[in-house]
TORFI-894899 format. One record per residue (C-alpha): residue in one letter; residue number from 1; x, y, z. Coordinates in Angstrom, 2 decimals. Example, Ala and Ser with C-alpha at 12.3 -4.5 7.8 and 13.67 -1.06 7.14 Angstrom:
<atoms>
<atom type="a" seq="1" x="12.30" y="-4.50" z="7.80"/>
<atom type="s" seq="2" x="13.67" y="-1.06" z="7.14"/>
</atoms>
This chain:
<atoms>
<atom type="m" seq="1" x="50.58" y="88.74" z="158.82"/>
<atom type="k" seq="2" x="51.08" y="87.75" z="155.20"/>
<atom type="k" seq="3" x="54.61" y="87.60" z="153.72"/>
<atom type="t" seq="4" x="55.42" y="90.41" z="151.25"/>
<atom type="t" seq="5" x="56.64" y="89.28" z="147.81"/>
<atom type="y" seq="6" x="59.17" y="91.02" z="145.56"/>
<atom type="q" seq="7" x="56.40" y="91.60" z="143.03"/>
<atom type="e" seq="8" x="54.44" y="93.58" z="145.61"/>
<atom type="l" seq="9" x="57.54" y="95.59" z="146.53"/>
<atom type="m" seq="10" x="58.18" y="96.38" z="142.86"/>
<atom type="e" seq="11" x="54.56" y="97.50" z="142.38"/>
<atom type="y" seq="12" x="54.85" y="99.68" z="145.50"/>
<atom type="c" seq="13" x="58.08" y="101.32" z="144.30"/>
<atom type="d" seq="14" x="56.63" y="101.86" z="140.81"/>
<atom type="g" seq="15" x="53.44" y="103.40" z="142.22"/>
<atom type="r" seq="16" x="51.17" y="100.83" z="140.57"/>
<atom type="m" seq="17" x="49.16" y="100.00" z="143.72"/>
<atom type="t" seq="18" x="45.79" y="101.31" z="144.76"/>
<atom type="p" seq="19" x="45.87" y="103.87" z="147.60"/>
<atom type="e" seq="20" x="44.45" y="101.30" z="150.01"/>
<atom type="r" seq="21" x="47.16" y="98.74" z="149.15"/>
<atom type="t" seq="22" x="49.83" y="101.48" z="149.29"/>
<atom type="r" seq="23" x="48.88" y="102.35" z="152.88"/>
<atom type="e" seq="24" x="49.00" y="98.66" z="153.81"/>
<atom type="m" seq="25" x="52.45" y="98.28" z="152.22"/>
<atom type="e" seq="26" x="53.74" y="101.40" z="154.01"/>
<atom type="q" seq="27" x="52.68" y="99.89" z="157.35"/>
<atom type="r" seq="28" x="54.45" y="96.61" z="156.53"/>
<atom type="i" seq="29" x="57.61" y="98.43" z="155.42"/>
<atom type="a" seq="30" x="57.64" y="100.67" z="158.52"/>
<atom type="g" seq="31" x="57.53" y="97.58" z="160.77"/>
<atom type="s" seq="32" x="60.26" y="95.57" z="158.96"/>
<atom type="p" seq="33" x="63.93" y="96.60" z="158.58"/>
<atom type="r" seq="34" x="64.38" y="93.90" z="155.92"/>
<atom type="l" seq="35" x="61.60" y="95.39" z="153.76"/>
<atom type="q" seq="36" x="63.05" y="98.89" z="154.26"/>
<atom type="q" seq="37" x="66.41" y="97.63" z="152.96"/>
<atom type="e" seq="38" x="64.71" y="95.93" z="149.99"/>
<atom type="v" seq="39" x="62.82" y="99.14" z="149.10"/>
<atom type="r" seq="40" x="66.08" y="101.14" z="149.26"/>
<atom type="l" seq="41" x="67.75" y="98.56" z="147.00"/>
<atom type="i" seq="42" x="64.89" y="98.59" z="144.46"/>
<atom type="r" seq="43" x="64.84" y="102.41" z="144.34"/>
<atom type="s" seq="44" x="68.62" y="102.49" z="143.96"/>
<atom type="l" seq="45" x="68.39" y="100.07" z="141.05"/>
<atom type="e" seq="46" x="65.60" y="102.16" z="139.52"/>
<atom type="r" seq="47" x="67.73" y="105.34" z="139.73"/>
<atom type="s" seq="48" x="70.74" y="103.65" z="138.15"/>
<atom type="v" seq="49" x="68.61" y="102.21" z="135.34"/>
<atom type="r" seq="50" x="67.05" y="105.61" z="134.66"/>
<atom type="a" seq="51" x="70.52" y="107.20" z="134.59"/>
<atom type="e" seq="52" x="71.69" y="104.63" z="132.05"/>
<atom type="m" seq="53" x="68.57" y="105.01" z="129.91"/>
<atom type="s" seq="54" x="69.04" y="108.76" z="129.61"/>
<atom type="a" seq="55" x="72.47" y="108.26" z="128.00"/>
<atom type="p" seq="56" x="72.19" y="108.68" z="124.21"/>
<atom type="v" seq="57" x="72.51" y="105.59" z="122.06"/>
<atom type="p" seq="58" x="75.57" y="105.82" z="119.77"/>
<atom type="t" seq="59" x="74.64" y="106.39" z="116.13"/>
<atom type="r" seq="60" x="76.77" y="103.49" z="114.92"/>
<atom type="l" seq="61" x="75.07" y="101.08" z="117.31"/>
<atom type="r" seq="62" x="71.63" y="102.32" z="116.25"/>
<atom type="r" seq="63" x="72.55" y="101.92" z="112.57"/>
<atom type="n" seq="64" x="73.85" y="98.36" z="113.15"/>
<atom type="i" seq="65" x="70.72" y="97.38" z="115.07"/>
<atom type="l" seq="66" x="68.42" y="98.83" z="112.41"/>
<atom type="a" seq="67" x="70.40" y="97.07" z="109.68"/>
<atom type="a" seq="68" x="69.95" y="93.78" z="111.52"/>
<atom type="i" seq="69" x="66.24" y="94.31" z="112.19"/>
<atom type="l" seq="70" x="65.01" y="95.85" z="108.95"/>
<atom type="p" seq="71" x="64.99" y="93.76" z="105.80"/>
<atom type="a" seq="72" x="67.83" y="94.41" z="103.40"/>
<atom type="r" seq="73" x="66.81" y="96.80" z="100.68"/>
<atom type="q" seq="74" x="67.53" y="95.92" z="97.10"/>
<atom type="e" seq="75" x="69.02" y="98.82" z="95.23"/>
<atom type="s" seq="76" x="67.51" y="99.41" z="91.84"/>
<atom type="f" seq="77" x="69.64" y="99.00" z="88.74"/>
<atom type="w" seq="78" x="69.53" y="102.72" z="87.94"/>
<atom type="f" seq="79" x="70.54" y="103.68" z="91.48"/>
<atom type="r" seq="80" x="73.57" y="101.38" z="91.29"/>
<atom type="v" seq="81" x="74.48" y="102.84" z="87.88"/>
<atom type="a" seq="82" x="74.21" y="106.40" z="89.21"/>
<atom type="r" seq="83" x="76.21" y="105.53" z="92.32"/>
<atom type="n" seq="84" x="78.95" y="103.79" z="90.35"/>
<atom type="s" seq="85" x="78.98" y="106.24" z="87.44"/>
<atom type="s" seq="86" x="81.08" y="108.74" z="89.36"/>
<atom type="g" seq="87" x="84.07" y="106.44" z="88.81"/>
<atom type="l" seq="88" x="83.28" y="106.25" z="85.10"/>
<atom type="f" seq="89" x="82.93" y="110.02" z="84.92"/>
<atom type="a" seq="90" x="86.28" y="110.50" z="86.67"/>
<atom type="m" seq="91" x="87.89" y="108.04" z="84.27"/>
<atom type="a" seq="92" x="86.45" y="109.91" z="81.28"/>
<atom type="i" seq="93" x="87.83" y="113.20" z="82.61"/>
<atom type="v" seq="94" x="91.29" y="111.67" z="83.12"/>
<atom type="l" seq="95" x="91.28" y="110.18" z="79.61"/>
<atom type="t" seq="96" x="90.21" y="113.54" z="78.20"/>
<atom type="m" seq="97" x="93.06" y="115.27" z="79.99"/>
<atom type="v" seq="98" x="95.53" y="112.66" z="78.74"/>
<atom type="g" seq="99" x="94.22" y="113.17" z="75.19"/>
<atom type="i" seq="100" x="94.61" y="116.94" z="75.48"/>
<atom type="v" seq="101" x="98.16" y="116.62" z="76.81"/>
<atom type="i" seq="102" x="99.14" y="114.19" z="74.06"/>
<atom type="a" seq="103" x="97.53" y="116.33" z="71.36"/>
<atom type="s" seq="104" x="99.37" y="119.43" z="72.56"/>
<atom type="g" seq="105" x="102.91" y="118.08" z="72.52"/>
<atom type="p" seq="106" x="106.03" y="120.28" z="72.72"/>
<atom type="g" seq="107" x="106.81" y="122.58" z="69.80"/>
<atom type="t" seq="108" x="103.23" y="123.00" z="68.70"/>
<atom type="g" seq="109" x="102.87" y="126.76" z="69.00"/>
<atom type="t" seq="110" x="100.33" y="127.01" z="66.21"/>
<atom type="r" seq="111" x="98.24" y="124.17" z="67.60"/>
<atom type="e" seq="112" x="97.26" y="126.07" z="70.73"/>
<atom type="h" seq="113" x="94.43" y="127.79" z="68.91"/>
<atom type="t" seq="114" x="93.16" y="124.54" z="67.37"/>
<atom type="l" seq="115" x="93.69" y="122.27" z="70.38"/>
<atom type="i" seq="116" x="90.07" y="122.00" z="71.49"/>
<atom type="p" seq="117" x="88.58" y="121.58" z="68.00"/>
<atom type="s" seq="118" x="91.15" y="118.88" z="67.17"/>
<atom type="a" seq="119" x="90.40" y="117.08" z="70.46"/>
<atom type="i" seq="120" x="86.68" y="117.26" z="69.70"/>
<atom type="q" seq="121" x="87.29" y="115.95" z="66.18"/>
<atom type="s" seq="122" x="89.36" y="113.02" z="67.46"/>
<atom type="y" seq="123" x="86.65" y="112.10" z="69.98"/>
<atom type="r" seq="124" x="84.02" y="112.46" z="67.27"/>
<atom type="n" seq="125" x="86.01" y="110.06" z="65.04"/>
<atom type="l" seq="126" x="86.35" y="107.63" z="67.93"/>
<atom type="y" seq="127" x="82.61" y="107.85" z="68.66"/>
<atom type="d" seq="128" x="81.65" y="107.39" z="65.00"/>
<atom type="g" seq="129" x="83.94" y="104.35" z="64.73"/>
<atom type="a" seq="130" x="82.41" y="102.81" z="67.87"/>
<atom type="v" seq="131" x="78.88" y="103.44" z="66.59"/>
<atom type="d" seq="132" x="79.74" y="101.85" z="63.23"/>
<atom type="r" seq="133" x="81.20" y="98.76" z="64.91"/>
<atom type="i" seq="134" x="78.22" y="98.39" z="67.23"/>
<atom type="a" seq="135" x="75.80" y="98.75" z="64.28"/>
<atom type="e" seq="136" x="77.75" y="96.16" z="62.27"/>
<atom type="w" seq="137" x="77.89" y="93.76" z="65.21"/>
<atom type="s" seq="138" x="74.19" y="94.15" z="66.01"/>
<atom type="s" seq="139" x="73.11" y="93.56" z="62.41"/>
<atom type="r" seq="140" x="75.26" y="90.39" z="62.23"/>
<atom type="s" seq="141" x="74.17" y="89.05" z="65.62"/>
<atom type="l" seq="142" x="70.46" y="89.90" z="65.23"/>
<atom type="q" seq="143" x="70.14" y="88.32" z="61.77"/>
<atom type="p" seq="144" x="69.27" y="84.83" z="63.18"/>
<atom type="v" seq="145" x="66.77" y="86.46" z="65.52"/>
<atom type="s" seq="146" x="64.97" y="88.22" z="62.66"/>
<atom type="h" seq="147" x="64.75" y="84.91" z="60.74"/>
<atom type="t" seq="148" x="63.34" y="83.18" z="63.84"/>
<atom type="v" seq="149" x="60.79" y="85.91" z="64.53"/>
<atom type="n" seq="150" x="59.42" y="85.65" z="60.99"/>
<atom type="s" seq="151" x="58.67" y="81.94" z="61.39"/>
<atom type="p" seq="152" x="55.39" y="80.76" z="63.05"/>
<atom type="f" seq="153" x="57.28" y="79.18" z="65.94"/>
<atom type="g" seq="154" x="59.26" y="82.41" z="66.40"/>
<atom type="k" seq="155" x="56.08" y="84.47" z="66.63"/>
<atom type="f" seq="156" x="54.70" y="82.08" z="69.24"/>
<atom type="l" seq="157" x="57.99" y="82.27" z="71.15"/>
<atom type="l" seq="158" x="58.01" y="86.08" z="70.95"/>
<atom type="v" seq="159" x="54.46" y="86.31" z="72.34"/>
<atom type="g" seq="160" x="55.33" y="83.89" z="75.17"/>
<atom type="l" seq="161" x="58.49" y="85.83" z="75.99"/>
<atom type="s" seq="162" x="56.54" y="89.11" z="76.02"/>
<atom type="v" seq="163" x="53.95" y="87.67" z="78.40"/>
<atom type="f" seq="164" x="56.72" y="86.32" z="80.64"/>
<atom type="i" seq="165" x="58.53" y="89.68" z="80.76"/>
<atom type="l" seq="166" x="55.26" y="91.48" z="81.44"/>
<atom type="f" seq="167" x="54.55" y="89.06" z="84.29"/>
<atom type="i" seq="168" x="58.03" y="89.65" z="85.77"/>
<atom type="v" seq="169" x="57.61" y="93.43" z="85.60"/>
<atom type="l" seq="170" x="54.14" y="93.33" z="87.13"/>
<atom type="d" seq="171" x="55.30" y="90.98" z="89.87"/>
<atom type="e" seq="172" x="58.31" y="93.14" z="90.73"/>
<atom type="v" seq="173" x="56.56" y="96.49" z="90.63"/>
<atom type="v" seq="174" x="52.98" y="95.89" z="91.67"/>
<atom type="g" seq="175" x="53.40" y="92.72" z="93.71"/>
<atom type="k" seq="176" x="56.17" y="93.96" z="95.94"/>
<atom type="r" seq="177" x="54.51" y="97.33" z="96.49"/>
<atom type="y" seq="178" x="51.27" y="95.62" z="97.48"/>
<atom type="f" seq="179" x="53.10" y="93.10" z="99.65"/>
<atom type="h" seq="180" x="55.13" y="95.80" z="101.43"/>
<atom type="g" seq="181" x="51.98" y="97.91" z="101.79"/>
<atom type="t" seq="182" x="50.21" y="95.08" z="103.61"/>
<atom type="l" seq="183" x="53.18" y="94.58" z="105.92"/>
<atom type="k" seq="184" x="53.13" y="98.22" z="107.03"/>
<atom type="r" seq="185" x="49.50" y="97.96" z="108.11"/>
</atoms>
């Protein structure tokens, strides 16, 4: 009689044998107390593994595993701006409230009716001043650029820079979409 291997016992317990081989294995197991003990052990292990597999995987563990397996995603510039703009919006609200409180100091009974228009006017003056300074700064800083662009070398440089930027945009947008599309297939 041939010696039974663990592989054969595993196949018998899993039900992966042909009916003819299953009958042969049942005869071997019925005649050997050692094989009966091995079958009980394998089935016990199978039950405990099935019980453990039915337990749900914690969400945090799943998230950590997926973060390790999947490639890191680059957030777009506009997504980062939108995500971080809530802090800027909160700061603008706080500064507005501080401005309203300062503008409506004690003893200003007649100002209550003109509080909002005066706050709007002060912000309008602040905005106009900032726009004027930015316009002045940009005209001063862009003056050398306009002189360079009007020269023949500047025109050549501008065309080269445009082609380079177009290449970068096409590579980022089209290239990565095509590359990621081929990976999914």
